[in-house]
N, C-alpha and C positions, 0 to 999 in steps of 0.2 A: 361407487354406488350411490344413487338420491333420484329416490321415488317420488311420484307426485297422486295425484288423489286419482289423476287421469291410467298409469301406469297398473294401480291397482283394482278398478275397476273392473269390468269383463266390459266387451265389446257387445260380444251378440252370443248368443247360444243360451242354454237350460241353470247354468251359474247366474245369468245377469238377471231370469227370469226367478230365480231363484229368491236370489239376494228381497227380490224388488217381495217378492209374495209375504215375504218374513216380515220384511219390514212392514209391510202392514199388517199382519200378524201382529211385531208388536205392537208399536205405535196407537193403535184400535183398542189393546186389551187393555195400556195403560191410561188411556182417557176413559173407559171405562171400570176405572178401577177406581180412578181419580173424582167420577164422573160420580159413582156408586158415597165414599167416602166424603166429600164435599155435601152433598145436595140428596144424600140416601136413592138416589135414581136407580129402579131397578130393570135390568138387559130383560131384555123376552126373548124368545129362541128367532123371534123377526128378524132381530138386530143383528146376533149372528150368525145367523144364515145369511143375510144378506152380504156379511163381512165377509161370508164362505162362496160368496157369488162372485164376490171383484178380487175376490185372490185365483179363485176358477177364470175368470175373464181375460187376468190377466197373460197366466199359463197358456190361453187358446189362443192369446193378438198376438198374430206375426205380422206384422207392418210393410214385408219385404216378402210378401207372395202376392202377387197382383194377377186373377184370377177372373178373369172373364165369363159371365154366365150367357 
């Protein structure tokens, strides 16, 4: 059995969205920590709120659903 990256990554559904949201959260947390350590940058609540909105947007986004208003 030989698996490739495409075999392991889910093609649709909540698992794929969950992995994308988790990736956004982990990368943003690492970047914020790096900025705080290197430049003494102090983030505000607005920045974490923007990250949370991005995660919610990824979770709600449904590209295959075409609804005509």
